[in-house]
C-alpha beads as a LAMMPS data file, in Angstrom:
LAMMPS data file: protein, C-alpha beads

454 atoms
453 bonds

1 atom types
1 bond types

-500.0 500.0 xlo xhi
-500.0 500.0 ylo yhi
-500.0 500.0 zlo zhi

Masses

1 110.0

Atoms # bond

1 1 1 194.071 176.023 -440.252
2 1 1 190.586 176.844 -441.569
3 1 1 190.090 179.242 -444.452
4 1 1 188.116 182.442 -443.858
5 1 1 185.418 183.021 -446.515
6 1 1 185.673 186.572 -447.837
7 1 1 183.452 188.717 -450.053
8 1 1 184.135 192.003 -451.830
9 1 1 180.727 193.701 -452.034
10 1 1 180.287 196.657 -454.429
11 1 1 177.114 198.730 -454.617
12 1 1 176.640 202.501 -454.702
13 1 1 173.277 202.232 -452.888
14 1 1 174.250 202.646 -449.225
15 1 1 171.109 201.052 -447.763
16 1 1 171.134 198.055 -450.116
17 1 1 174.847 197.591 -449.554
18 1 1 174.344 197.474 -445.792
19 1 1 171.439 195.017 -446.125
20 1 1 173.504 192.680 -448.351
21 1 1 176.477 192.979 -446.015
22 1 1 174.343 191.927 -443.068
23 1 1 172.939 188.948 -445.013
24 1 1 176.398 187.749 -445.994
25 1 1 177.858 188.197 -442.507
26 1 1 175.003 186.163 -441.043
27 1 1 175.924 183.467 -443.578
28 1 1 179.468 183.394 -442.178
29 1 1 181.359 185.623 -444.634
30 1 1 183.854 188.370 -443.874
31 1 1 182.570 191.255 -446.018
32 1 1 184.574 194.168 -447.414
33 1 1 182.028 196.769 -448.652
34 1 1 182.809 199.317 -451.389
35 1 1 180.730 202.211 -452.720
36 1 1 182.421 202.135 -456.134
37 1 1 183.996 199.620 -458.489
38 1 1 187.138 201.754 -458.734
39 1 1 187.786 201.429 -454.980
40 1 1 187.203 197.673 -455.063
41 1 1 189.461 197.131 -458.077
42 1 1 192.305 198.973 -456.348
43 1 1 192.003 196.597 -453.369
44 1 1 191.820 193.368 -455.416
45 1 1 194.808 191.143 -456.129
46 1 1 195.172 187.816 -457.996
47 1 1 195.709 185.984 -454.706
48 1 1 192.340 187.109 -453.277
49 1 1 190.729 183.830 -452.243
50 1 1 187.146 185.024 -451.888
51 1 1 184.119 186.053 -453.975
52 1 1 183.176 189.355 -455.654
53 1 1 179.560 190.583 -455.682
54 1 1 178.842 193.724 -457.685
55 1 1 175.861 195.743 -458.825
56 1 1 175.731 196.454 -462.570
57 1 1 174.345 200.001 -462.680
58 1 1 176.756 202.287 -460.851
59 1 1 178.156 205.758 -461.597
60 1 1 181.698 205.879 -462.938
61 1 1 182.814 202.338 -463.657
62 1 1 179.749 200.093 -464.098
63 1 1 179.533 196.477 -463.020
64 1 1 180.161 194.992 -466.485
65 1 1 183.330 197.036 -467.013
66 1 1 184.416 196.085 -463.507
67 1 1 183.771 192.401 -464.267
68 1 1 185.940 192.527 -467.401
69 1 1 188.798 194.138 -465.459
70 1 1 188.495 191.495 -462.724
71 1 1 188.576 188.766 -465.404
72 1 1 191.803 190.244 -466.757
73 1 1 193.251 190.213 -463.238
74 1 1 192.191 186.617 -462.543
75 1 1 189.767 184.784 -464.861
76 1 1 189.079 182.204 -462.139
77 1 1 187.866 184.783 -459.592
78 1 1 184.069 184.269 -459.278
79 1 1 182.019 187.429 -459.852
80 1 1 178.311 187.559 -458.985
81 1 1 176.389 190.394 -460.644
82 1 1 173.336 192.021 -459.062
83 1 1 170.950 193.207 -461.744
84 1 1 167.791 195.189 -462.224
85 1 1 165.066 193.729 -464.429
86 1 1 166.256 195.656 -467.487
87 1 1 169.829 194.455 -467.027
88 1 1 169.065 190.725 -467.265
89 1 1 170.040 190.378 -470.969
90 1 1 173.379 192.036 -470.182
91 1 1 173.851 189.756 -467.175
92 1 1 173.159 186.668 -469.281
93 1 1 175.818 187.804 -471.751
94 1 1 178.211 188.333 -468.839
95 1 1 177.549 184.748 -467.687
96 1 1 178.484 183.564 -471.176
97 1 1 181.652 185.654 -470.887
98 1 1 182.606 183.976 -467.610
99 1 1 180.720 185.678 -464.768
100 1 1 179.791 183.186 -462.055
101 1 1 176.126 184.129 -461.503
102 1 1 173.616 186.963 -461.649
103 1 1 170.896 187.789 -459.150
104 1 1 167.883 189.819 -460.282
105 1 1 166.378 192.451 -457.985
106 1 1 164.396 192.095 -455.843
107 1 1 165.897 188.923 -454.385
108 1 1 165.539 186.841 -451.219
109 1 1 168.402 186.904 -448.740
110 1 1 168.854 183.135 -449.105
111 1 1 169.376 183.511 -452.846
112 1 1 172.355 185.813 -452.271
113 1 1 173.866 183.627 -449.534
114 1 1 173.480 180.383 -451.511
115 1 1 175.114 181.831 -454.616
116 1 1 177.978 183.212 -452.530
117 1 1 178.526 179.836 -450.843
118 1 1 178.680 178.005 -454.190
119 1 1 181.054 180.602 -455.611
120 1 1 183.204 180.404 -452.484
121 1 1 183.466 176.615 -452.808
122 1 1 184.585 177.017 -456.421
123 1 1 187.168 179.611 -455.411
124 1 1 188.422 177.374 -452.622
125 1 1 189.042 174.536 -455.088
126 1 1 190.830 176.897 -457.484
127 1 1 193.113 178.233 -454.755
128 1 1 193.816 174.727 -453.408
129 1 1 194.754 173.531 -456.897
130 1 1 197.063 176.494 -457.387
131 1 1 198.753 175.981 -454.036
132 1 1 199.174 172.261 -454.661
133 1 1 200.623 172.864 -458.137
134 1 1 203.149 175.332 -456.749
135 1 1 204.097 172.995 -453.909
136 1 1 204.325 170.010 -456.264
137 1 1 206.600 171.929 -458.640
138 1 1 208.848 172.828 -455.711
139 1 1 208.896 169.178 -454.616
140 1 1 210.591 167.960 -457.787
141 1 1 212.153 164.572 -458.334
142 1 1 215.410 165.976 -456.991
143 1 1 213.801 166.181 -453.572
144 1 1 211.819 162.963 -453.021
145 1 1 210.024 161.944 -449.825
146 1 1 207.430 164.631 -450.359
147 1 1 205.533 165.602 -447.251
148 1 1 205.104 168.410 -444.759
149 1 1 203.858 166.431 -441.763
150 1 1 206.114 166.285 -438.684
151 1 1 206.749 162.557 -439.151
152 1 1 208.130 163.158 -442.660
153 1 1 210.212 166.112 -441.510
154 1 1 211.782 163.886 -438.859
155 1 1 212.410 161.137 -441.395
156 1 1 214.228 163.535 -443.745
157 1 1 216.291 164.916 -440.873
158 1 1 217.249 161.400 -439.778
159 1 1 218.240 160.484 -443.341
160 1 1 220.502 163.515 -443.648
161 1 1 221.991 162.788 -440.229
162 1 1 223.017 159.205 -441.015
163 1 1 223.582 159.414 -444.790
164 1 1 227.187 160.488 -444.368
165 1 1 228.019 157.509 -442.175
166 1 1 228.667 153.972 -443.372
167 1 1 226.236 152.409 -440.943
168 1 1 223.975 149.660 -442.305
169 1 1 220.297 150.567 -442.206
170 1 1 217.067 148.604 -441.898
171 1 1 214.045 150.279 -443.499
172 1 1 210.607 149.198 -442.307
173 1 1 207.413 150.072 -444.118
174 1 1 204.307 148.687 -445.755
175 1 1 204.122 147.745 -449.429
176 1 1 204.383 150.799 -451.661
177 1 1 205.386 153.181 -448.873
178 1 1 208.664 154.271 -450.518
179 1 1 211.383 152.076 -449.037
180 1 1 213.511 152.191 -452.192
181 1 1 213.209 155.984 -452.259
182 1 1 214.700 156.062 -448.756
183 1 1 217.517 153.717 -449.790
184 1 1 218.235 155.836 -452.877
185 1 1 218.434 158.994 -450.783
186 1 1 220.818 157.371 -448.332
187 1 1 223.052 156.592 -451.312
188 1 1 222.725 159.994 -453.022
189 1 1 223.391 161.948 -449.831
190 1 1 226.426 159.859 -448.866
191 1 1 230.078 159.854 -449.870
192 1 1 229.230 156.713 -451.883
193 1 1 227.062 158.602 -454.380
194 1 1 229.669 158.165 -457.141
195 1 1 229.584 154.398 -456.660
196 1 1 226.894 151.991 -457.827
197 1 1 223.470 151.791 -456.254
198 1 1 222.556 148.116 -456.655
199 1 1 219.052 146.931 -455.802
200 1 1 217.846 143.353 -455.439
201 1 1 214.381 142.152 -454.486
202 1 1 214.969 139.009 -452.437
203 1 1 211.393 137.866 -452.901
204 1 1 211.553 137.997 -456.699
205 1 1 214.266 135.333 -457.181
206 1 1 214.086 131.571 -456.600
207 1 1 216.437 130.035 -454.042
208 1 1 218.490 128.364 -456.786
209 1 1 219.356 131.711 -458.363
210 1 1 219.663 134.205 -455.517
211 1 1 223.097 133.088 -454.291
212 1 1 224.592 133.419 -457.746
213 1 1 222.981 136.849 -458.119
214 1 1 224.358 138.023 -454.787
215 1 1 227.803 136.422 -454.644
216 1 1 228.622 135.721 -458.276
217 1 1 230.208 132.526 -459.586
218 1 1 233.191 131.137 -461.398
219 1 1 233.011 129.157 -464.655
220 1 1 231.892 125.578 -463.986
221 1 1 230.504 126.378 -460.527
222 1 1 227.261 124.674 -461.558
223 1 1 225.598 123.339 -464.678
224 1 1 225.256 126.182 -467.158
225 1 1 227.858 128.421 -465.496
226 1 1 230.093 128.878 -468.545
227 1 1 231.287 132.388 -467.761
228 1 1 232.502 134.220 -464.706
229 1 1 229.809 136.397 -463.160
230 1 1 230.281 139.334 -460.814
231 1 1 227.588 139.213 -458.134
232 1 1 225.445 142.104 -456.953
233 1 1 227.424 142.481 -453.723
234 1 1 230.746 142.864 -455.509
235 1 1 229.183 145.132 -458.125
236 1 1 228.015 147.411 -455.289
237 1 1 231.527 147.677 -453.808
238 1 1 232.258 151.365 -453.294
239 1 1 228.550 152.085 -453.333
240 1 1 225.312 150.883 -451.756
241 1 1 223.545 147.506 -451.824
242 1 1 219.779 147.659 -451.351
243 1 1 218.110 144.367 -450.387
244 1 1 214.349 144.710 -450.632
245 1 1 211.995 142.195 -448.987
246 1 1 214.934 140.741 -447.104
247 1 1 212.496 138.686 -445.033
248 1 1 212.106 136.475 -448.138
249 1 1 215.825 135.622 -448.287
250 1 1 216.346 131.812 -447.992
251 1 1 217.876 130.630 -444.668
252 1 1 221.032 129.277 -446.324
253 1 1 221.640 132.609 -448.026
254 1 1 221.051 134.430 -444.753
255 1 1 224.034 132.602 -443.211
256 1 1 226.313 133.791 -446.018
257 1 1 224.882 137.306 -445.876
258 1 1 225.647 137.489 -442.163
259 1 1 229.274 136.670 -442.998
260 1 1 229.371 139.474 -445.566
261 1 1 228.069 141.991 -443.042
262 1 1 230.562 140.930 -440.379
263 1 1 233.706 140.475 -442.488
264 1 1 232.962 142.648 -445.547
265 1 1 234.134 139.906 -447.862
266 1 1 232.543 137.430 -450.264
267 1 1 233.323 133.977 -451.591
268 1 1 231.840 133.512 -455.068
269 1 1 230.366 130.138 -455.973
270 1 1 232.957 127.764 -457.396
271 1 1 235.989 129.150 -455.561
272 1 1 237.533 129.145 -452.082
273 1 1 239.086 132.559 -452.537
274 1 1 237.561 135.476 -450.675
275 1 1 237.324 138.980 -452.068
276 1 1 236.989 142.119 -449.944
277 1 1 234.028 144.391 -450.601
278 1 1 233.418 147.977 -449.513
279 1 1 229.649 148.227 -449.288
280 1 1 226.909 149.828 -447.316
281 1 1 223.849 147.619 -446.930
282 1 1 220.340 149.038 -446.784
283 1 1 217.786 146.285 -446.161
284 1 1 214.024 146.719 -446.333
285 1 1 211.245 144.617 -444.861
286 1 1 207.473 144.918 -445.030
287 1 1 207.047 142.973 -441.782
288 1 1 208.284 143.655 -438.262
289 1 1 211.493 141.629 -438.074
290 1 1 211.750 142.488 -434.390
291 1 1 208.628 140.446 -433.679
292 1 1 209.514 136.702 -433.472
293 1 1 205.996 135.765 -434.550
294 1 1 206.326 137.784 -437.769
295 1 1 210.032 137.059 -438.283
296 1 1 209.444 133.331 -438.816
297 1 1 212.608 131.621 -440.089
298 1 1 214.505 134.867 -440.559
299 1 1 217.698 134.591 -438.508
300 1 1 217.679 136.535 -435.276
301 1 1 221.425 137.228 -435.443
302 1 1 221.067 138.646 -438.969
303 1 1 218.225 140.882 -437.809
304 1 1 220.329 142.269 -434.951
305 1 1 223.291 142.771 -437.289
306 1 1 221.107 144.790 -439.667
307 1 1 219.271 146.624 -436.918
308 1 1 221.993 149.195 -436.221
309 1 1 219.661 151.979 -437.387
310 1 1 216.028 151.374 -438.263
311 1 1 214.010 153.881 -440.277
312 1 1 210.224 153.486 -440.261
313 1 1 208.196 154.924 -443.129
314 1 1 204.645 155.780 -442.020
315 1 1 201.772 154.584 -444.221
316 1 1 199.687 157.226 -445.990
317 1 1 196.761 156.740 -443.629
318 1 1 198.958 158.056 -440.799
319 1 1 199.948 161.207 -442.677
320 1 1 196.805 162.161 -444.552
321 1 1 197.773 165.838 -444.661
322 1 1 200.516 164.890 -447.154
323 1 1 198.167 163.104 -449.561
324 1 1 196.983 166.157 -451.593
325 1 1 200.565 167.363 -452.052
326 1 1 201.783 163.921 -453.113
327 1 1 198.823 163.518 -455.455
328 1 1 199.457 166.912 -457.081
329 1 1 203.092 165.928 -457.636
330 1 1 202.159 162.577 -459.202
331 1 1 199.381 164.191 -461.272
332 1 1 201.762 166.791 -462.728
333 1 1 204.367 164.112 -463.461
334 1 1 201.781 161.828 -465.112
335 1 1 200.339 164.662 -467.210
336 1 1 203.823 165.534 -468.486
337 1 1 204.525 161.903 -469.345
338 1 1 201.227 161.445 -471.176
339 1 1 201.389 164.823 -472.920
340 1 1 198.213 166.070 -471.237
341 1 1 197.278 169.289 -469.457
342 1 1 197.256 168.920 -465.697
343 1 1 193.566 168.508 -464.752
344 1 1 192.016 170.396 -461.870
345 1 1 191.492 168.363 -458.699
346 1 1 187.717 168.149 -458.322
347 1 1 185.827 168.050 -455.045
348 1 1 185.012 164.370 -455.657
349 1 1 188.662 163.451 -456.205
350 1 1 189.714 165.509 -453.183
351 1 1 187.157 163.757 -450.976
352 1 1 188.328 160.370 -452.247
353 1 1 191.935 161.270 -451.515
354 1 1 191.133 162.046 -447.892
355 1 1 188.663 159.225 -447.210
356 1 1 190.295 156.247 -448.965
357 1 1 192.490 153.988 -446.809
358 1 1 195.278 153.689 -449.465
359 1 1 196.433 150.169 -448.555
360 1 1 198.917 150.340 -451.450
361 1 1 200.300 153.602 -450.049
362 1 1 202.331 155.901 -452.323
363 1 1 202.401 153.391 -455.178
364 1 1 198.607 153.144 -455.218
365 1 1 198.284 156.933 -455.028
366 1 1 200.649 157.339 -457.980
367 1 1 198.617 154.912 -460.099
368 1 1 195.398 156.716 -459.173
369 1 1 196.992 160.006 -460.301
370 1 1 197.874 158.409 -463.635
371 1 1 194.257 157.357 -464.190
372 1 1 193.008 160.846 -463.337
373 1 1 195.565 162.401 -465.700
374 1 1 194.381 160.074 -468.476
375 1 1 190.734 160.876 -467.766
376 1 1 189.814 157.228 -467.254
377 1 1 188.934 157.694 -463.571
378 1 1 185.328 158.812 -464.072
379 1 1 184.467 158.528 -460.418
380 1 1 186.428 158.689 -457.199
381 1 1 185.134 155.869 -455.069
382 1 1 181.930 156.113 -453.076
383 1 1 182.076 159.865 -452.597
384 1 1 182.251 160.693 -456.298
385 1 1 179.473 158.244 -457.052
386 1 1 177.344 160.475 -454.844
387 1 1 173.993 159.896 -453.227
388 1 1 172.538 158.285 -456.345
389 1 1 174.554 155.107 -455.887
390 1 1 171.896 153.555 -453.651
391 1 1 168.158 153.187 -454.014
392 1 1 165.419 154.684 -451.884
393 1 1 163.530 157.954 -451.775
394 1 1 165.333 161.289 -452.130
395 1 1 165.181 162.080 -448.371
396 1 1 166.509 158.586 -447.550
397 1 1 169.369 158.936 -450.035
398 1 1 170.243 162.409 -448.747
399 1 1 170.288 161.059 -445.192
400 1 1 172.667 158.273 -446.205
401 1 1 174.866 160.724 -448.087
402 1 1 175.036 163.098 -445.114
403 1 1 175.953 160.181 -442.859
404 1 1 178.785 159.165 -445.221
405 1 1 180.119 162.739 -445.341
406 1 1 180.193 162.907 -441.545
407 1 1 181.970 159.553 -441.283
408 1 1 184.523 160.468 -443.948
409 1 1 185.244 163.820 -442.282
410 1 1 185.722 162.135 -438.904
411 1 1 187.988 159.509 -440.453
412 1 1 190.045 162.127 -442.294
413 1 1 190.635 164.077 -439.059
414 1 1 190.999 161.062 -436.753
415 1 1 187.878 162.032 -434.790
416 1 1 189.207 165.485 -433.847
417 1 1 186.142 167.681 -433.331
418 1 1 187.763 171.042 -434.063
419 1 1 189.321 169.938 -437.361
420 1 1 186.147 168.121 -438.426
421 1 1 184.004 171.186 -437.692
422 1 1 186.355 173.368 -439.710
423 1 1 186.238 171.024 -442.692
424 1 1 182.442 170.700 -442.600
425 1 1 181.753 174.370 -441.847
426 1 1 178.891 173.702 -439.417
427 1 1 178.304 174.787 -435.785
428 1 1 179.286 172.461 -432.972
429 1 1 175.683 171.903 -431.808
430 1 1 174.552 171.031 -435.345
431 1 1 177.469 168.600 -435.620
432 1 1 176.562 166.721 -432.444
433 1 1 172.866 166.720 -433.359
434 1 1 173.708 165.078 -436.681
435 1 1 175.963 162.501 -435.030
436 1 1 173.128 161.558 -432.688
437 1 1 170.572 161.403 -435.510
438 1 1 172.791 159.125 -437.628
439 1 1 173.949 157.013 -434.676
440 1 1 177.628 157.855 -435.254
441 1 1 180.041 157.427 -432.338
442 1 1 182.873 159.949 -432.666
443 1 1 185.188 157.892 -430.444
444 1 1 185.219 155.139 -433.082
445 1 1 187.283 157.460 -435.285
446 1 1 189.834 158.601 -432.715
447 1 1 193.188 157.116 -433.665
448 1 1 195.022 155.605 -430.748
449 1 1 198.383 157.194 -430.012
450 1 1 201.068 156.030 -432.400
451 1 1 204.351 155.201 -430.679
452 1 1 207.779 154.772 -432.099
453 1 1 210.204 157.110 -433.761
454 1 1 211.411 157.134 -437.338

Bonds

1 1 1 2
2 1 2 3
3 1 3 4
4 1 4 5
5 1 5 6
6 1 6 7
7 1 7 8
8 1 8 9
9 1 9 10
10 1 10 11
11 1 11 12
12 1 12 13
13 1 13 14
14 1 14 15
15 1 15 16
16 1 16 17
17 1 17 18
18 1 18 19
19 1 19 20
20 1 20 21
21 1 21 22
22 1 22 23
23 1 23 24
24 1 24 25
25 1 25 26
26 1 26 27
27 1 27 28
28 1 28 29
29 1 29 30
30 1 30 31
31 1 31 32
32 1 32 33
33 1 33 34
34 1 34 35
35 1 35 36
36 1 36 37
37 1 37 38
38 1 38 39
39 1 39 40
40 1 40 41
41 1 41 42
42 1 42 43
43 1 43 44
44 1 44 45
45 1 45 46
46 1 46 47
47 1 47 48
48 1 48 49
49 1 49 50
50 1 50 51
51 1 51 52
52 1 52 53
53 1 53 54
54 1 54 55
55 1 55 56
56 1 56 57
57 1 57 58
58 1 58 59
59 1 59 60
60 1 60 61
61 1 61 62
62 1 62 63
63 1 63 64
64 1 64 65
65 1 65 66
66 1 66 67
67 1 67 68
68 1 68 69
69 1 69 70
70 1 70 71
71 1 71 72
72 1 72 73
73 1 73 74
74 1 74 75
75 1 75 76
76 1 76 77
77 1 77 78
78 1 78 79
79 1 79 80
80 1 80 81
81 1 81 82
82 1 82 83
83 1 83 84
84 1 84 85
85 1 85 86
86 1 86 87
87 1 87 88
88 1 88 89
89 1 89 90
90 1 90 91
91 1 91 92
92 1 92 93
93 1 93 94
94 1 94 95
95 1 95 96
96 1 96 97
97 1 97 98
98 1 98 99
99 1 99 100
100 1 100 101
101 1 101 102
102 1 102 103
103 1 103 104
104 1 104 105
105 1 105 106
106 1 106 107
107 1 107 108
108 1 108 109
109 1 109 110
110 1 110 111
111 1 111 112
112 1 112 113
113 1 113 114
114 1 114 115
115 1 115 116
116 1 116 117
117 1 117 118
118 1 118 119
119 1 119 120
120 1 120 121
121 1 121 122
122 1 122 123
123 1 123 124
124 1 124 125
125 1 125 126
126 1 126 127
127 1 127 128
128 1 128 129
129 1 129 130
130 1 130 131
131 1 131 132
132 1 132 133
133 1 133 134
134 1 134 135
135 1 135 136
136 1 136 137
137 1 137 138
138 1 138 139
139 1 139 140
140 1 140 141
141 1 141 142
142 1 142 143
143 1 143 144
144 1 144 145
145 1 145 146
146 1 146 147
147 1 147 148
148 1 148 149
149 1 149 150
150 1 150 151
151 1 151 152
152 1 152 153
153 1 153 154
154 1 154 155
155 1 155 156
156 1 156 157
157 1 157 158
158 1 158 159
159 1 159 160
160 1 160 161
161 1 161 162
162 1 162 163
163 1 163 164
164 1 164 165
165 1 165 166
166 1 166 167
167 1 167 168
168 1 168 169
169 1 169 170
170 1 170 171
171 1 171 172
172 1 172 173
173 1 173 174
174 1 174 175
175 1 175 176
176 1 176 177
177 1 177 178
178 1 178 179
179 1 179 180
180 1 180 181
181 1 181 182
182 1 182 183
183 1 183 184
184 1 184 185
185 1 185 186
186 1 186 187
187 1 187 188
188 1 188 189
189 1 189 190
190 1 190 191
191 1 191 192
192 1 192 193
193 1 193 194
194 1 194 195
195 1 195 196
196 1 196 197
197 1 197 198
198 1 198 199
199 1 199 200
200 1 200 201
201 1 201 202
202 1 202 203
203 1 203 204
204 1 204 205
205 1 205 206
206 1 206 207
207 1 207 208
208 1 208 209
209 1 209 210
210 1 210 211
211 1 211 212
212 1 212 213
213 1 213 214
214 1 214 215
215 1 215 216
216 1 216 217
217 1 217 218
218 1 218 219
219 1 219 220
220 1 220 221
221 1 221 222
222 1 222 223
223 1 223 224
224 1 224 225
225 1 225 226
226 1 226 227
227 1 227 228
228 1 228 229
229 1 229 230
230 1 230 231
231 1 231 232
232 1 232 233
233 1 233 234
234 1 234 235
235 1 235 236
236 1 236 237
237 1 237 238
238 1 238 239
239 1 239 240
240 1 240 241
241 1 241 242
242 1 242 243
243 1 243 244
244 1 244 245
245 1 245 246
246 1 246 247
247 1 247 248
248 1 248 249
249 1 249 250
250 1 250 251
251 1 251 252
252 1 252 253
253 1 253 254
254 1 254 255
255 1 255 256
256 1 256 257
257 1 257 258
258 1 258 259
259 1 259 260
260 1 260 261
261 1 261 262
262 1 262 263
263 1 263 264
264 1 264 265
265 1 265 266
266 1 266 267
267 1 267 268
268 1 268 269
269 1 269 270
270 1 270 271
271 1 271 272
272 1 272 273
273 1 273 274
274 1 274 275
275 1 275 276
276 1 276 277
277 1 277 278
278 1 278 279
279 1 279 280
280 1 280 281
281 1 281 282
282 1 282 283
283 1 283 284
284 1 284 285
285 1 285 286
286 1 286 287
287 1 287 288
288 1 288 289
289 1 289 290
290 1 290 291
291 1 291 292
292 1 292 293
293 1 293 294
294 1 294 295
295 1 295 296
296 1 296 297
297 1 297 298
298 1 298 299
299 1 299 300
300 1 300 301
301 1 301 302
302 1 302 303
303 1 303 304
304 1 304 305
305 1 305 306
306 1 306 307
307 1 307 308
308 1 308 309
309 1 309 310
310 1 310 311
311 1 311 312
312 1 312 313
313 1 313 314
314 1 314 315
315 1 315 316
316 1 316 317
317 1 317 318
318 1 318 319
319 1 319 320
320 1 320 321
321 1 321 322
322 1 322 323
323 1 323 324
324 1 324 325
325 1 325 326
326 1 326 327
327 1 327 328
328 1 328 329
329 1 329 330
330 1 330 331
331 1 331 332
332 1 332 333
333 1 333 334
334 1 334 335
335 1 335 336
336 1 336 337
337 1 337 338
338 1 338 339
339 1 339 340
340 1 340 341
341 1 341 342
342 1 342 343
343 1 343 344
344 1 344 345
345 1 345 346
346 1 346 347
347 1 347 348
348 1 348 349
349 1 349 350
350 1 350 351
351 1 351 352
352 1 352 353
353 1 353 354
354 1 354 355
355 1 355 356
356 1 356 357
357 1 357 358
358 1 358 359
359 1 359 360
360 1 360 361
361 1 361 362
362 1 362 363
363 1 363 364
364 1 364 365
365 1 365 366
366 1 366 367
367 1 367 368
368 1 368 369
369 1 369 370
370 1 370 371
371 1 371 372
372 1 372 373
373 1 373 374
374 1 374 375
375 1 375 376
376 1 376 377
377 1 377 378
378 1 378 379
379 1 379 380
380 1 380 381
381 1 381 382
382 1 382 383
383 1 383 384
384 1 384 385
385 1 385 386
386 1 386 387
387 1 387 388
388 1 388 389
389 1 389 390
390 1 390 391
391 1 391 392
392 1 392 393
393 1 393 394
394 1 394 395
395 1 395 396
396 1 396 397
397 1 397 398
398 1 398 399
399 1 399 400
400 1 400 401
401 1 401 402
402 1 402 403
403 1 403 404
404 1 404 405
405 1 405 406
406 1 406 407
407 1 407 408
408 1 408 409
409 1 409 410
410 1 410 411
411 1 411 412
412 1 412 413
413 1 413 414
414 1 414 415
415 1 415 416
416 1 416 417
417 1 417 418
418 1 418 419
419 1 419 420
420 1 420 421
421 1 421 422
422 1 422 423
423 1 423 424
424 1 424 425
425 1 425 426
426 1 426 427
427 1 427 428
428 1 428 429
429 1 429 430
430 1 430 431
431 1 431 432
432 1 432 433
433 1 433 434
434 1 434 435
435 1 435 436
436 1 436 437
437 1 437 438
438 1 438 439
439 1 439 440
440 1 440 441
441 1 441 442
442 1 442 443
443 1 443 444
444 1 444 445
445 1 445 446
446 1 446 447
447 1 447 448
448 1 448 449
449 1 449 450
450 1 450 451
451 1 451 452
452 1 452 453
453 1 453 454
């Protein structure tokens, strides 16, 4: 939903107030006019997300007194002061004290509108940062899988629905998408939460070691086996066993794992005795095990045995609306860990968040948040580098920059015209004229329908 740009306009001169109101409304603002600072102050609240424009010389409460009271209410609320020639020194002092801008009379209509637009952009960033901080604080580590998109809501509902059962689960998702978070939640929300949560990355162990890790061994089972070892499966008995990158499990181990899933028993290396185990298995794969071409030498019968319930975690690029909230959460967490103040999310960082493809998904986003918290991320990709990153004349560079902004906005909104227009704040005709001038085909950015349920 698009934000409405609002202005509180205070001036005791009725004719000038009406003229400024008309200028601002033509610039797209919703204007609330006031004849006195006292009336305006009574109507202001800290959650006002617009801009304040006030004359300095007014009967009763003057503009400078009004500005100081507004600063006490919310120091981040931008106040633009309208000044006569003799008031300029006072206005300059007010700027040093935190006022956003001053405009000397007489002034051109464009000067007022441009200052209001810049102040409104600043206010928008402030309010977005506040909202994201509040949402990130609410989404604490006790409630992972942060996200407000429908696909994440459905995923959380599905997790809660099946967590209380003992059904084995296959989790599908790209690298860094949060598969272990899903497995952890299945454990924490189940009756097994008092048991062990045991995780093993099947791709991180060589074939000569993985069987011993999983099944355990008796003394003398192989060279170097001098002590009895309890395997990961037995250690997880009464709890949950999470097998990450199960597609990397060696074929010989897959045969034994199939037996475990079917009989719920293990035979450690070096013995013929079987031991019962009470486990729930959550397996994760970063490839589509249902596709024979991708499955390779992964056993089909093991896939079908695991595929009782499959949960699919969408990549970040398919739930871009969640990225700012996730980033705010990671930024707050990183700042706390590093002992830093939480930095404001700049326009450049915000644009990078929404335009970058995030191939590393949540893991990559978390690392980016750490760099921002440390202050070592001095630019945010191509957008933060700005129009100066390429050569050419100023008009040529501005043209390239405008083209990039249009492409990034289309990509962020999957080619949806209404959402793109709202984000850019330009009329529909202007939008299509610019697309034609830059040779941009909107249909190239329309995401094809995504099928499949979580």
